[in-house]
N, C-alpha and C positions, 0 to 999 in steps of 0.2 A: 461638174459645173457648180459654181458657188451661188448661193442665194443672195438676193438683193433685198435690203430692208426698205420698206416704204410705208407710207401712211395715206389713207384715203379719208377725206372729210366731205360730208354732204354739204351742198350749198343750195340756196333757194333759187338763184337765177344766175345766168351767165353774166359776168361783169362786162361793162362797156369798155371799149378800148379808148384810152386817152391819147389825144394827139397834141403835139406841141403847137402852141399858138404862134410862136415866132421863131426866130433863129438868132444865134449870137452874131451872125453876119449882117443882120438887118441894120444895126447902127452904122455900119460902114456905108451901106447904100443910102441911108437917110442923110448922113453927113455930106456925102458926095452930092446928092441932089440939092442940098441947101447951098452948096458952094457956087461961086460965080466963075468956076473954072471948068473947062470942057474935057480935060484929060488929067488923070492922076495916076501915080504909081502906088500900088497897095502892098503893104508889108504886114504880115501877121506873124508874130513870134512862133517859131517851131512849125510853121506850115510852108510847104513847097508851093511854088507859083501855080503849078498845074492843079494841085488839090484846091487851092484857094479859088482859082478860076471856076472850077466845077461847082463848088459850094455857092459862089456868087451867082453863077448862071442859073442854078436851081432856084435861088431866092428871087432873081429877076423874073424867072418864068412864073413862079407861084404868085408873085405880086403884080403880074401883068405889066411889067416895065420894059418888055422887049423893044418897044418903039422909042424908048427914052434912053436906055443905058445898054452898053455892051461891055463885057469883060473878056479880056484876051491876054495871051502870054506872048512875049517876045524876049528871046535870050534869057529865059528862066526868070523873067520879071513879070508880075501880074499888073495889068492896067485896067482902069475903068474909064470909059469914054462916053460922053453925052452924044446922042445921035441927033 
């Protein structure tokens, strides 16, 4: 069995976990909420519609916008709709 090289360093305290304060998808929701349109098609370069819907729905949930905005996919196209 081969040996593994490692290094152990003492620390004073356990570091606190840092959380992201926002998301790169928040501007999509912000711009949509400012628009006077009730339904839009959303396209993000190199992202599939179902992935995009999942990310947007997570941001909608975190921001407590479930009663204002819905993200859904039809025919592999992602949409945002005001409720």
